[in-house]
Biopython code that builds the backbone (N, CA, C, O; Angstrom):
import numpy as np
from Bio.PDB.StructureBuilder import StructureBuilder

atoms = [
    (1, "MET", "N", (8.330, -12.338, -7.448)),
    (1, "MET", "CA", (7.471, -13.494, -7.364)),
    (1, "MET", "C", (6.773, -13.690, -8.702)),
    (1, "MET", "O", (6.391, -12.724, -9.362)),
    (2, "LYS", "N", (6.611, -14.938, -9.091)),
    (2, "LYS", "CA", (5.949, -15.256, -10.356)),
    (2, "LYS", "C", (4.477, -14.865, -10.289)),
    (2, "LYS", "O", (3.860, -14.869, -9.223)),
    (3, "THR", "N", (3.940, -14.533, -11.438)),
    (3, "THR", "CA", (2.518, -14.227, -11.541)),
    (3, "THR", "C", (1.867, -15.229, -12.493)),
    (3, "THR", "O", (2.552, -15.980, -13.187)),
    (4, "ILE", "N", (0.560, -15.226, -12.514)),
    (4, "ILE", "CA", (-0.163, -16.126, -13.417)),
    (4, "ILE", "C", (0.190, -15.801, -14.868)),
    (4, "ILE", "O", (0.297, -16.705, -15.697)),
    (5, "LYS", "N", (0.372, -14.517, -15.178)),
    (5, "LYS", "CA", (0.755, -14.121, -16.543)),
    (5, "LYS", "C", (2.108, -14.722, -16.924)),
    (5, "LYS", "O", (2.280, -15.226, -18.034)),
    (6, "ASP", "N", (3.065, -14.665, -15.998)),
    (6, "ASP", "CA", (4.392, -15.234, -16.255)),
    (6, "ASP", "C", (4.290, -16.723, -16.567)),
    (6, "ASP", "O", (4.914, -17.218, -17.506)),
    (7, "ILE", "N", (3.501, -17.421, -15.773)),
    (7, "ILE", "CA", (3.350, -18.858, -15.959)),
    (7, "ILE", "C", (2.660, -19.144, -17.287)),
    (7, "ILE", "O", (3.048, -20.070, -17.999)),
    (8, "ASP", "N", (1.634, -18.353, -17.629)),
    (8, "ASP", "CA", (0.935, -18.550, -18.899)),
    (8, "ASP", "C", (1.874, -18.344, -20.087)),
    (8, "ASP", "O", (1.794, -19.075, -21.074)),
    (9, "LYS", "N", (2.767, -17.348, -19.998)),
    (9, "LYS", "CA", (3.744, -17.123, -21.072)),
    (9, "LYS", "C", (4.672, -18.325, -21.212)),
    (9, "LYS", "O", (4.979, -18.749, -22.326)),
    (10, "GLU", "N", (5.118, -18.874, -20.081)),
    (10, "GLU", "CA", (5.997, -20.043, -20.129)),
    (10, "GLU", "C", (5.271, -21.253, -20.711)),
    (10, "GLU", "O", (5.852, -22.018, -21.480)),
    (11, "ILE", "N", (4.009, -21.424, -20.346)),
    (11, "ILE", "CA", (3.230, -22.543, -20.893)),
    (11, "ILE", "C", (3.079, -22.389, -22.407)),
    (11, "ILE", "O", (3.196, -23.369, -23.143)),
    (12, "ASP", "N", (2.821, -21.166, -22.876)),
    (12, "ASP", "CA", (2.702, -20.935, -24.324)),
    (12, "ASP", "C", (4.007, -21.260, -25.042)),
    (12, "ASP", "O", (3.998, -21.860, -26.117)),
    (13, "GLY", "N", (5.129, -20.863, -24.446)),
    (13, "GLY", "CA", (6.427, -21.186, -25.034)),
    (13, "GLY", "C", (6.662, -22.689, -25.081)),
    (13, "GLY", "O", (7.182, -23.212, -26.066)),
    (14, "LYS", "N", (6.280, -23.378, -24.020)),
    (14, "LYS", "CA", (6.434, -24.839, -23.984)),
    (14, "LYS", "C", (5.520, -25.495, -25.016)),
    (14, "LYS", "O", (5.883, -26.500, -25.627)),
    (15, "ARG", "N", (4.333, -24.922, -25.204)),
    (15, "ARG", "CA", (3.397, -25.479, -26.176)),
    (15, "ARG", "C", (3.990, -25.410, -27.586)),
    (15, "ARG", "O", (3.862, -26.352, -28.368)),
    (16, "ARG", "N", (4.642, -24.278, -27.903)),
    (16, "ARG", "CA", (5.297, -24.149, -29.217)),
    (16, "ARG", "C", (6.453, -25.146, -29.345)),
    (16, "ARG", "O", (6.637, -25.764, -30.393)),
    (17, "SER", "N", (7.226, -25.294, -28.269)),
    (17, "SER", "CA", (8.338, -26.251, -28.292)),
    (17, "SER", "C", (7.827, -27.669, -28.448)),
    (17, "SER", "O", (8.445, -28.481, -29.136)),
    (18, "LEU", "N", (6.701, -27.975, -27.814)),
    (18, "LEU", "CA", (6.113, -29.306, -27.928)),
    (18, "LEU", "C", (5.689, -29.576, -29.360)),
    (18, "LEU", "O", (5.901, -30.674, -29.875)),
    (19, "LYS", "N", (5.096, -28.590, -30.003)),
    (19, "LYS", "CA", (4.676, -28.773, -31.398)),
    (19, "LYS", "C", (5.880, -29.058, -32.285)),
    (19, "LYS", "O", (5.823, -29.928, -33.154)),
    (20, "GLN", "N", (6.975, -28.321, -32.066)),
    (20, "GLN", "CA", (8.188, -28.548, -32.841)),
    (20, "GLN", "C", (8.744, -29.944, -32.591)),
    (20, "GLN", "O", (9.175, -30.618, -33.527)),
    (21, "ALA", "N", (8.734, -30.380, -31.339)),
    (21, "ALA", "CA", (9.259, -31.707, -31.006)),
    (21, "ALA", "C", (8.409, -32.801, -31.650)),
    (21, "ALA", "O", (8.942, -33.796, -32.141)),
    (22, "LEU", "N", (7.100, -32.616, -31.649)),
    (22, "LEU", "CA", (6.222, -33.609, -32.272)),
    (22, "LEU", "C", (6.378, -33.610, -33.787)),
    (22, "LEU", "O", (6.284, -34.664, -34.416)),
    (23, "ASP", "N", (6.617, -32.436, -34.384)),
    (23, "ASP", "CA", (6.819, -32.348, -35.835)),
    (23, "ASP", "C", (8.087, -33.076, -36.263)),
    (23, "ASP", "O", (8.149, -33.635, -37.357)),
    (24, "THR", "N", (9.100, -33.066, -35.394)),
    (24, "THR", "CA", (10.363, -33.737, -35.721)),
    (24, "THR", "C", (10.424, -35.156, -35.156)),
    (24, "THR", "O", (11.457, -35.819, -35.241)),
    (25, "SER", "N", (9.325, -35.611, -34.585)),
    (25, "SER", "CA", (9.224, -36.965, -34.002)),
    (25, "SER", "C", (10.230, -37.201, -32.887)),
    (25, "SER", "O", (10.713, -38.320, -32.715)),
    (26, "ASP", "N", (10.548, -36.170, -32.135)),
    (26, "ASP", "CA", (11.456, -36.291, -30.992)),
    (26, "ASP", "C", (10.613, -36.569, -29.744)),
    (26, "ASP", "O", (10.253, -35.647, -29.011)),
    (27, "MET", "N", (10.309, -37.825, -29.516)),
    (27, "MET", "CA", (9.387, -38.206, -28.448)),
    (27, "MET", "C", (9.968, -37.985, -27.047)),
    (27, "MET", "O", (9.227, -37.661, -26.119)),
    (28, "ALA", "N", (11.265, -38.153, -26.887)),
    (28, "ALA", "CA", (11.876, -37.942, -25.571)),
    (28, "ALA", "C", (11.732, -36.477, -25.154)),
    (28, "ALA", "O", (11.389, -36.178, -24.011)),
    (29, "THR", "N", (11.996, -35.586, -26.082)),
    (29, "THR", "CA", (11.850, -34.162, -25.801)),
    (29, "THR", "C", (10.384, -33.816, -25.550)),
    (29, "THR", "O", (10.072, -33.012, -24.672)),
    (30, "ALA", "N", (9.494, -34.425, -26.321)),
    (30, "ALA", "CA", (8.063, -34.167, -26.148)),
    (30, "ALA", "C", (7.596, -34.595, -24.756)),
    (30, "ALA", "O", (6.812, -33.886, -24.125)),
    (31, "ARG", "N", (8.067, -35.742, -24.274)),
    (31, "ARG", "CA", (7.698, -36.192, -22.925)),
    (31, "ARG", "C", (8.208, -35.226, -21.864)),
    (31, "ARG", "O", (7.498, -34.905, -20.911)),
    (32, "ARG", "N", (9.437, -34.767, -22.034)),
    (32, "ARG", "CA", (10.025, -33.828, -21.080)),
    (32, "ARG", "C", (9.233, -32.519, -21.060)),
    (32, "ARG", "O", (8.957, -31.974, -19.992)),
    (33, "ILE", "N", (8.873, -32.023, -22.233)),
    (33, "ILE", "CA", (8.129, -30.766, -22.318)),
    (33, "ILE", "C", (6.738, -30.933, -21.707)),
    (33, "ILE", "O", (6.260, -30.036, -21.012)),
    (34, "ARG", "N", (6.087, -32.064, -21.957)),
    (34, "ARG", "CA", (4.774, -32.308, -21.351)),
    (34, "ARG", "C", (4.869, -32.304, -19.828)),
    (34, "ARG", "O", (4.004, -31.763, -19.139)),
    (35, "SER", "N", (5.929, -32.913, -19.320)),
    (35, "SER", "CA", (6.135, -32.937, -17.874)),
    (35, "SER", "C", (6.334, -31.521, -17.331)),
    (35, "SER", "O", (5.778, -31.166, -16.292)),
    (36, "GLU", "N", (7.120, -30.721, -18.032)),
    (36, "GLU", "CA", (7.346, -29.336, -17.621)),
    (36, "GLU", "C", (6.051, -28.533, -17.675)),
    (36, "GLU", "O", (5.799, -27.699, -16.807)),
    (37, "MET", "N", (5.238, -28.781, -18.685)),
    (37, "MET", "CA", (3.956, -28.081, -18.808)),
    (37, "MET", "C", (3.024, -28.463, -17.658)),
    (37, "MET", "O", (2.307, -27.613, -17.131)),
    (38, "GLU", "N", (3.032, -29.720, -17.277)),
    (38, "GLU", "CA", (2.205, -30.159, -16.157)),
    (38, "GLU", "C", (2.643, -29.465, -14.861)),
    (38, "GLU", "O", (1.812, -29.048, -14.055)),
    (39, "HIS", "N", (3.949, -29.351, -14.681)),
    (39, "HIS", "CA", (4.478, -28.650, -13.504)),
    (39, "HIS", "C", (4.041, -27.190, -13.518)),
    (39, "HIS", "O", (3.656, -26.648, -12.482)),
    (40, "LEU", "N", (4.099, -26.552, -14.679)),
    (40, "LEU", "CA", (3.686, -25.154, -14.784)),
    (40, "LEU", "C", (2.192, -24.992, -14.514)),
    (40, "LEU", "O", (1.774, -24.008, -13.903)),
    (41, "ARG", "N", (1.397, -25.942, -14.961)),
    (41, "ARG", "CA", (-0.046, -25.882, -14.676)),
    (41, "ARG", "C", (-0.303, -25.994, -13.169)),
    (41, "ARG", "O", (-1.163, -25.306, -12.620)),
    (42, "LEU", "N", (0.456, -26.871, -12.519)),
    (42, "LEU", "CA", (0.346, -27.007, -11.066)),
    (42, "LEU", "C", (0.694, -25.683, -10.383)),
    (42, "LEU", "O", (0.004, -25.249, -9.461)),
    (43, "CYS", "N", (1.761, -25.054, -10.841)),
    (43, "CYS", "CA", (2.165, -23.757, -10.287)),
    (43, "CYS", "C", (1.082, -22.706, -10.527)),
    (43, "CYS", "O", (0.783, -21.898, -9.648)),
    (44, "ARG", "N", (0.501, -22.726, -11.720)),
    (44, "ARG", "CA", (-0.563, -21.765, -12.041)),
    (44, "ARG", "C", (-1.759, -21.965, -11.109)),
    (44, "ARG", "O", (-2.310, -20.998, -10.584)),
    (45, "ASN", "N", (-2.151, -23.209, -10.910)),
    (45, "ASN", "CA", (-3.277, -23.492, -10.011)),
    (45, "ASN", "C", (-2.983, -22.993, -8.601)),
    (45, "ASN", "O", (-3.866, -22.462, -7.927)),
    (46, "TYR", "N", (-1.746, -23.166, -8.161)),
    (46, "TYR", "CA", (-1.380, -22.703, -6.821)),
    (46, "TYR", "C", (-1.438, -21.181, -6.749)),
    (46, "TYR", "O", (-1.915, -20.623, -5.761)),
    (47, "LEU", "N", (-0.958, -20.515, -7.782)),
    (47, "LEU", "CA", (-0.972, -19.053, -7.784)),
    (47, "LEU", "C", (-2.388, -18.484, -7.821)),
    (47, "LEU", "O", (-2.611, -17.352, -7.393)),
    (48, "GLU", "N", (-3.330, -19.250, -8.320)),
    (48, "GLU", "CA", (-4.724, -18.787, -8.346)),
    (48, "GLU", "C", (-5.297, -18.640, -6.934)),
    (48, "GLU", "O", (-6.314, -17.972, -6.745)),
    (49, "THR", "N", (-4.653, -19.256, -5.946)),
    (49, "THR", "CA", (-5.105, -19.107, -4.555)),
    (49, "THR", "C", (-4.583, -17.820, -3.930)),
    (49, "THR", "O", (-4.872, -17.536, -2.767)),
    (50, "ASN", "N", (-3.819, -17.037, -4.688)),
    (50, "ASN", "CA", (-3.267, -15.748, -4.252)),
    (50, "ASN", "C", (-2.431, -15.839, -2.978)),
    (50, "ASN", "O", (-2.722, -15.150, -2.001)),
    (51, "PRO", "N", (-1.390, -16.684, -2.976)),
    (51, "PRO", "CA", (-0.541, -16.746, -1.777)),
    (51, "PRO", "C", (0.311, -15.475, -1.663)),
    (51, "PRO", "O", (0.719, -14.901, -2.673)),
    (52, "ARG", "N", (0.566, -15.057, -0.460)),
    (52, "ARG", "CA", (1.441, -13.904, -0.232)),
    (52, "ARG", "C", (2.896, -14.373, -0.309)),
    (52, "ARG", "O", (3.208, -15.530, -0.026)),
    (53, "LYS", "N", (3.769, -13.456, -0.694)),
    (53, "LYS", "CA", (5.182, -13.798, -0.816)),
    (53, "LYS", "C", (5.770, -14.213, 0.529)),
    (53, "LYS", "O", (6.555, -15.160, 0.587)),
    (54, "ASP", "N", (5.411, -13.531, 1.599)),
    (54, "ASP", "CA", (5.959, -13.884, 2.905)),
    (54, "ASP", "C", (5.487, -15.269, 3.338)),
    (54, "ASP", "O", (6.214, -15.985, 4.026)),
    (55, "TYR", "N", (4.278, -15.648, 2.939)),
    (55, "TYR", "CA", (3.789, -17.002, 3.239)),
    (55, "TYR", "C", (4.615, -18.045, 2.487)),
    (55, "TYR", "O", (4.992, -19.070, 3.056)),
    (56, "LEU", "N", (4.893, -17.786, 1.217)),
    (56, "LEU", "CA", (5.717, -18.717, 0.438)),
    (56, "LEU", "C", (7.118, -18.837, 1.027)),
    (56, "LEU", "O", (7.673, -19.934, 1.101)),
    (57, "GLU", "N", (7.684, -17.718, 1.442)),
    (57, "GLU", "CA", (9.020, -17.745, 2.040)),
    (57, "GLU", "C", (9.021, -18.549, 3.343)),
    (57, "GLU", "O", (9.977, -19.271, 3.628)),
    (58, "GLN", "N", (7.955, -18.425, 4.129)),
    (58, "GLN", "CA", (7.839, -19.206, 5.361)),
    (58, "GLN", "C", (7.715, -20.695, 5.035)),
    (58, "GLN", "O", (8.288, -21.535, 5.728)),
    (59, "GLN", "N", (6.971, -21.015, 3.989)),
    (59, "GLN", "CA", (6.826, -22.406, 3.568)),
    (59, "GLN", "C", (8.169, -22.977, 3.109)),
    (59, "GLN", "O", (8.474, -24.137, 3.384)),
    (60, "ILE", "N", (8.961, -22.179, 2.421)),
    (60, "ILE", "CA", (10.293, -22.613, 1.993)),
    (60, "ILE", "C", (11.148, -22.923, 3.216)),
    (60, "ILE", "O", (11.799, -23.966, 3.279)),
    (61, "GLU", "N", (11.143, -22.021, 4.177)),
    (61, "GLU", "CA", (11.926, -22.214, 5.398)),
    (61, "GLU", "C", (11.489, -23.478, 6.136)),
    (61, "GLU", "O", (12.333, -24.268, 6.560)),
    (62, "ASP", "N", (10.186, -23.675, 6.292)),
    (62, "ASP", "CA", (9.668, -24.857, 6.990)),
    (62, "ASP", "C", (10.024, -26.148, 6.245)),
    (62, "ASP", "O", (10.394, -27.149, 6.859)),
    (63, "THR", "N", (9.908, -26.110, 4.934)),
    (63, "THR", "CA", (10.218, -27.296, 4.132)),
    (63, "THR", "C", (11.704, -27.616, 4.206)),
    (63, "THR", "O", (12.074, -28.787, 4.288)),
    (64, "GLU", "N", (12.560, -26.607, 4.179)),
    (64, "GLU", "CA", (13.998, -26.839, 4.310)),
    (64, "GLU", "C", (14.335, -27.455, 5.663)),
    (64, "GLU", "O", (15.173, -28.352, 5.751)),
    (65, "LYS", "N", (13.681, -26.971, 6.716)),
    (65, "LYS", "CA", (13.913, -27.532, 8.055)),
    (65, "LYS", "C", (13.491, -29.001, 8.095)),
    (65, "LYS", "O", (14.213, -29.853, 8.614)),
    (66, "ARG", "N", (12.311, -29.282, 7.537)),
    (66, "ARG", "CA", (11.808, -30.657, 7.531)),
    (66, "ARG", "C", (12.744, -31.579, 6.754)),
    (66, "ARG", "O", (13.005, -32.705, 7.177)),
    (67, "LEU", "N", (13.245, -31.101, 5.622)),
    (67, "LEU", "CA", (14.179, -31.882, 4.815)),
    (67, "LEU", "C", (15.477, -32.133, 5.568)),
    (67, "LEU", "O", (16.016, -33.239, 5.536)),
    (68, "HIS", "N", (15.975, -31.111, 6.243)),
    (68, "HIS", "CA", (17.213, -31.244, 7.014)),
    (68, "HIS", "C", (17.036, -32.258, 8.152)),
    (68, "HIS", "O", (17.921, -33.076, 8.402)),
    (69, "ILE", "N", (15.906, -32.199, 8.831)),
    (69, "ILE", "CA", (15.642, -33.136, 9.929)),
    (69, "ILE", "C", (15.596, -34.569, 9.409)),
    (69, "ILE", "O", (16.174, -35.472, 10.013)),
    (70, "LEU", "N", (14.912, -34.773, 8.293)),
    (70, "LEU", "CA", (14.830, -36.126, 7.728)),
    (70, "LEU", "C", (16.199, -36.647, 7.303)),
    (70, "LEU", "O", (16.510, -37.819, 7.515)),
    (71, "GLU", "N", (17.017, -35.786, 6.707)),
    (71, "GLU", "CA", (18.346, -36.223, 6.289)),
    (71, "GLU", "C", (19.224, -36.542, 7.495)),
    (71, "GLU", "O", (20.063, -37.440, 7.423)),
    (72, "ASP", "N", (19.046, -35.825, 8.596)),
    (72, "ASP", "CA", (19.826, -36.093, 9.805)),
    (72, "ASP", "C", (19.423, -37.410, 10.481)),
    (72, "ASP", "O", (20.222, -38.006, 11.203)),
    (73, "ARG", "N", (18.218, -37.850, 10.251)),
    (73, "ARG", "CA", (17.741, -39.083, 10.881)),
    (73, "ARG", "C", (18.248, -40.351, 10.206)),
    (73, "ARG", "O", (18.013, -41.448, 10.713)),
    (74, "PHE", "N", (18.929, -40.227, 9.090)),
    (74, "PHE", "CA", (19.387, -41.404, 8.360)),
    (74, "PHE", "C", (20.289, -42.287, 9.200)),
    (74, "PHE", "O", (20.126, -43.507, 9.199)),
    (75, "SER", "N", (21.236, -41.698, 9.919)),
    (75, "SER", "CA", (22.206, -42.509, 10.674)),
    (75, "SER", "C", (21.510, -43.370, 11.725)),
    (75, "SER", "O", (21.905, -44.517, 11.936)),
    (76, "SER", "N", (20.496, -42.845, 12.381)),
    (76, "SER", "CA", (19.788, -43.663, 13.372)),
    (76, "SER", "C", (18.886, -44.689, 12.685)),
    (76, "SER", "O", (18.662, -45.769, 13.232)),
    (77, "TRP", "N", (18.372, -44.377, 11.511)),
    (77, "TRP", "CA", (17.521, -45.309, 10.774)),
    (77, "TRP", "C", (18.314, -46.516, 10.291)),
    (77, "TRP", "O", (17.815, -47.641, 10.320)),
    (78, "ARG", "N", (19.543, -46.287, 9.848)),
    (78, "ARG", "CA", (20.318, -47.385, 9.258)),
    (78, "ARG", "C", (20.958, -48.306, 10.297)),
    (78, "ARG", "O", (21.496, -49.354, 9.939)),
    (79, "ALA", "N", (20.910, -47.934, 11.565)),
    (79, "ALA", "CA", (21.508, -48.766, 12.609)),
    (79, "ALA", "C", (20.894, -50.164, 12.570)),
    (79, "ALA", "O", (19.677, -50.328, 12.644)),
    (80, "GLY", "N", (21.752, -51.150, 12.456)),
    (80, "GLY", "CA", (21.319, -52.543, 12.447)),
    (80, "GLY", "C", (20.908, -53.060, 11.076)),
    (80, "GLY", "O", (20.536, -54.226, 10.949)),
    (81, "LYS", "N", (20.967, -52.223, 10.053)),
    (81, "LYS", "CA", (20.587, -52.659, 8.710)),
    (81, "LYS", "C", (21.846, -52.999, 7.925)),
    (81, "LYS", "O", (22.897, -52.386, 8.110)),
    (82, "THR", "N", (21.719, -53.976, 7.058)),
    (82, "THR", "CA", (22.864, -54.391, 6.251)),
    (82, "THR", "C", (22.689, -53.892, 4.826)),
    (82, "THR", "O", (21.572, -53.684, 4.351)),
    (83, "GLY", "N", (23.803, -53.709, 4.170)),
    (83, "GLY", "CA", (23.817, -53.234, 2.795)),
    (83, "GLY", "C", (24.757, -52.052, 2.683)),
    (83, "GLY", "O", (25.227, -51.506, 3.681)),
    (84, "SER", "N", (25.020, -51.670, 1.442)),
    (84, "SER", "CA", (25.916, -50.536, 1.240)),
    (84, "SER", "C", (25.203, -49.251, 1.656)),
    (84, "SER", "O", (23.975, -49.177, 1.672)),
    (85, "ILE", "N", (25.998, -48.254, 1.986)),
    (85, "ILE", "CA", (25.433, -46.982, 2.420)),
    (85, "ILE", "C", (24.592, -46.367, 1.306)),
    (85, "ILE", "O", (23.538, -45.787, 1.568)),
    (86, "ALA", "N", (25.054, -46.492, 0.064)),
    (86, "ALA", "CA", (24.302, -45.926, -1.058)),
    (86, "ALA", "C", (22.928, -46.592, -1.195)),
    (86, "ALA", "O", (21.926, -45.912, -1.417)),
    (87, "GLU", "N", (22.886, -47.907, -1.064)),
    (87, "GLU", "CA", (21.607, -48.620, -1.163)),
    (87, "GLU", "C", (20.677, -48.239, -0.018)),
    (87, "GLU", "O", (19.490, -47.987, -0.224)),
    (88, "LEU", "N", (21.232, -48.200, 1.188)),
    (88, "LEU", "CA", (20.421, -47.839, 2.341)),
    (88, "LEU", "C", (19.929, -46.396, 2.254)),
    (88, "LEU", "O", (18.792, -46.100, 2.621)),
    (89, "MET", "N", (20.785, -45.505, 1.770)),
    (89, "MET", "CA", (20.408, -44.099, 1.622)),
    (89, "MET", "C", (19.268, -43.972, 0.616)),
    (89, "MET", "O", (18.317, -43.227, 0.854)),
    (90, "ALA", "N", (19.351, -44.683, -0.495)),
    (90, "ALA", "CA", (18.296, -44.640, -1.504)),
    (90, "ALA", "C", (16.976, -45.154, -0.923)),
    (90, "ALA", "O", (15.917, -44.570, -1.152)),
    (91, "LYS", "N", (17.053, -46.245, -0.176)),
    (91, "LYS", "CA", (15.849, -46.819, 0.422)),
    (91, "LYS", "C", (15.255, -45.861, 1.453)),
    (91, "LYS", "O", (14.040, -45.667, 1.497)),
    (92, "TYR", "N", (16.101, -45.269, 2.272)),
    (92, "TYR", "CA", (15.626, -44.338, 3.294)),
    (92, "TYR", "C", (14.964, -43.118, 2.657)),
    (92, "TYR", "O", (13.886, -42.698, 3.078)),
    (93, "ARG", "N", (15.607, -42.562, 1.651)),
    (93, "ARG", "CA", (15.040, -41.372, 1.001)),
    (93, "ARG", "C", (13.672, -41.662, 0.415)),
    (93, "ARG", "O", (12.770, -40.827, 0.482)),
    (94, "THR", "N", (13.518, -42.850, -0.161)),
    (94, "THR", "CA", (12.219, -43.224, -0.717)),
    (94, "THR", "C", (11.186, -43.379, 0.387)),
    (94, "THR", "O", (10.077, -42.855, 0.278)),
    (95, "GLU", "N", (11.538, -44.091, 1.443)),
    (95, "GLU", "CA", (10.605, -44.312, 2.545)),
    (95, "GLU", "C", (10.221, -43.010, 3.246)),
    (95, "GLU", "O", (9.077, -42.843, 3.669)),
    (96, "ALA", "N", (11.174, -42.094, 3.366)),
    (96, "ALA", "CA", (10.928, -40.832, 4.071)),
    (96, "ALA", "C", (10.227, -39.803, 3.178)),
    (96, "ALA", "O", (9.775, -38.769, 3.669)),
    (97, "GLY", "N", (10.134, -40.075, 1.880)),
    (97, "GLY", "CA", (9.474, -39.144, 0.971)),
    (97, "GLY", "C", (10.317, -37.939, 0.618)),
    (97, "GLY", "O", (9.784, -36.886, 0.267)),
    (98, "ILE", "N", (11.624, -38.080, 0.707)),
    (98, "ILE", "CA", (12.516, -36.955, 0.453)),
    (98, "ILE", "C", (12.415, -36.433, -0.987)),
    (98, "ILE", "O", (12.459, -35.218, -1.177)),
    (99, "PRO", "N", (12.283, -37.289, -2.009)),
    (99, "PRO", "CA", (12.147, -36.734, -3.368)),
    (99, "PRO", "C", (10.910, -35.835, -3.519)),
    (99, "PRO", "O", (10.965, -34.814, -4.205)),
    (100, "THR", "N", (9.821, -36.207, -2.892)),
    (100, "THR", "CA", (8.602, -35.394, -2.959)),
    (100, "THR", "C", (8.807, -34.059, -2.255)),
    (100, "THR", "O", (8.370, -33.017, -2.744)),
    (101, "ILE", "N", (9.464, -34.095, -1.123)),
    (101, "ILE", "CA", (9.716, -32.859, -0.368)),
    (101, "ILE", "C", (10.640, -31.939, -1.163)),
    (101, "ILE", "O", (10.440, -30.724, -1.180)),
    (102, "ARG", "N", (11.647, -32.507, -1.817)),
    (102, "ARG", "CA", (12.552, -31.696, -2.643)),
    (102, "ARG", "C", (11.804, -31.063, -3.812)),
    (102, "ARG", "O", (12.055, -29.913, -4.171)),
    (103, "LYS", "N", (10.887, -31.820, -4.398)),
    (103, "LYS", "CA", (10.092, -31.274, -5.503)),
    (103, "LYS", "C", (9.233, -30.114, -5.006)),
    (103, "LYS", "O", (9.118, -29.092, -5.683)),
    (104, "GLN", "N", (8.635, -30.267, -3.832)),
    (104, "GLN", "CA", (7.844, -29.186, -3.247)),
    (104, "GLN", "C", (8.712, -27.954, -3.012)),
    (104, "GLN", "O", (8.306, -26.830, -3.304)),
    (105, "LEU", "N", (9.901, -28.180, -2.484)),
    (105, "LEU", "CA", (10.822, -27.075, -2.197)),
    (105, "LEU", "C", (11.218, -26.352, -3.481)),
    (105, "LEU", "O", (11.228, -25.122, -3.526)),
    (106, "ASN", "N", (11.541, -27.112, -4.519)),
    (106, "ASN", "CA", (11.918, -26.491, -5.794)),
    (106, "ASN", "C", (10.758, -25.705, -6.395)),
    (106, "ASN", "O", (10.963, -24.641, -6.980)),
    (107, "THR", "N", (9.549, -26.221, -6.252)),
    (107, "THR", "CA", (8.381, -25.520, -6.769)),
    (107, "THR", "C", (8.166, -24.211, -6.015)),
    (107, "THR", "O", (7.894, -23.181, -6.632)),
    (108, "LEU", "N", (8.284, -24.240, -4.708)),
    (108, "LEU", "CA", (8.125, -23.016, -3.923)),
    (108, "LEU", "C", (9.181, -21.975, -4.293)),
    (108, "LEU", "O", (8.878, -20.790, -4.434)),
    (109, "LYS", "N", (10.413, -22.429, -4.445)),
    (109, "LYS", "CA", (11.490, -21.504, -4.818)),
    (109, "LYS", "C", (11.255, -20.921, -6.211)),
    (109, "LYS", "O", (11.532, -19.747, -6.456)),
    (110, "PHE", "N", (10.742, -21.751, -7.121)),
    (110, "PHE", "CA", (10.433, -21.290, -8.464)),
    (110, "PHE", "C", (9.384, -20.190, -8.422)),
    (110, "PHE", "O", (9.486, -19.205, -9.153)),
    (111, "LEU", "N", (8.382, -20.351, -7.576)),
    (111, "LEU", "CA", (7.302, -19.365, -7.491)),
    (111, "LEU", "C", (7.767, -18.047, -6.877)),
    (111, "LEU", "O", (7.235, -16.988, -7.211)),
    (112, "VAL", "N", (8.733, -18.101, -6.002)),
    (112, "VAL", "CA", (9.210, -16.887, -5.326)),
    (112, "VAL", "C", (10.189, -16.113, -6.196)),
    (112, "VAL", "O", (10.356, -14.909, -6.004)),
    (113, "GLU", "N", (10.840, -16.772, -7.145)),
    (113, "GLU", "CA", (11.830, -16.090, -8.007)),
    (113, "GLU", "C", (11.276, -14.838, -8.632)),
    (113, "GLU", "O", (11.980, -14.158, -9.378)),
]
sb = StructureBuilder()
sb.init_structure("model")
sb.init_model(0)
sb.init_chain("A")
sb.init_seg("    ")
for serial, (resi, resn, name, xyz) in enumerate(atoms, 1):
    if name == "N":
        sb.init_residue(resn, " ", resi, " ")
    sb.init_atom(name, np.array(xyz, "f"), 0.0, 1.0, " ", f" {name:<3s}", serial, name[0])
structure = sb.get_structure()
């Protein structure tokens, strides 16, 4: 499981990479690194609450179940709607909040690694 020290080391590495990207005027890379640093800060704040590993694993399991249930509901949601399956799937995922749930799941898995 990740520790606050691990996250701080990663943030320091990203900070150095950000400085290099700004020195070379690579703004796309700088934006990506800033986003990654923000994610790491969020993870650090969460770790400050001292979650237990078994609690995180339970949260991963619950989140995976919730994601699976939402994905299974697509066929009943699209009944009577017109449009291509890809368009309807994109709309459903947005309405159901699936991208946010996936981000939560990835963050939890990152913390347990």
